N, C-alpha and C positions, 0 to 999 in steps of 0.2 A: 671621242677623238683623241688622237695621240700625236705628239711631235717627236719625230726622229731626228737626231743629230748625228750625221754620218761624217766620220773623219777618214780621209783617204790619204795615204802616204806612199812614196815609192818603196818597193821592197828593199831590204837591206843590201842585197847583192846587185842592185841597179844603180848606175851612176846618176847623180842628182846635180846637174850643172847649176841650177838655180840655187840650191842649197849651198854649194861651194861659193858662189858669188856672194851670198848673204854672209857666209862665214868670214870670207876675206874682208868684206865691208865692216863687219862688227869688230874684227881684229884691228882694222885701221882706225877705228874710233876709240880704241883703247880697251876693248873687252877681250883680254888675252887668255882668259881661263876657259874658253870654249873648246870643246873637243870635236863636235860635229854639229851640223845644221842640216835638217831635212825639211824641204818645203812641200807641202801637200795642199789639199783643198778641204773645205768644210761645206757640207750641203745640209740644209734643213728642209724636211718634208713633213707636211701635215697629212696624217693617214686617218681616214674615217672608218675605223673598225670598232667593234664593240668590246673586244677583249685584247689584252696585251699580246698574247701568243699569236693571234691572227695578224696583228700589226707588225710584230717582229718578222713573221714569215713573209709578209708583203714587202717589207723593207729589204730583207735579204734577197728576194727575187729581183727587186729594183737594182740593187747593187750588182748582183751577178749578171744581169742582162743588159744594163746600160751605164750605170753610174761609175763603175770601176773597171779598169782594164786588168784582168787577173794575171796577165803575163808580166806586167811591170809594177802593179800596185797591190796594196793590201788595205783592208779597211776594218774599222770597228764602228759600232753605233750604240747610242743610248736612246731609249724611248721613255717618254714620260707622258702621263695623262694630262689633258687640259682641264 
């Protein structure tokens, strides 16, 4: 069994109003050295496959078909054996 940690974030050319709100809030708290904030999502999936390559392929299919909107989001993932 493998655990996939999927990190989804808005593409660089897509506006991120939530990220802007967090950026402004951090600045108002005195964190003035911030250049940009992007807010995304984290998804953890347990995959019951025997080898890492099969687990990676399965997670990629999950991301491409449901977990990520490819028009406005990009993703990366890490897989580790349990």
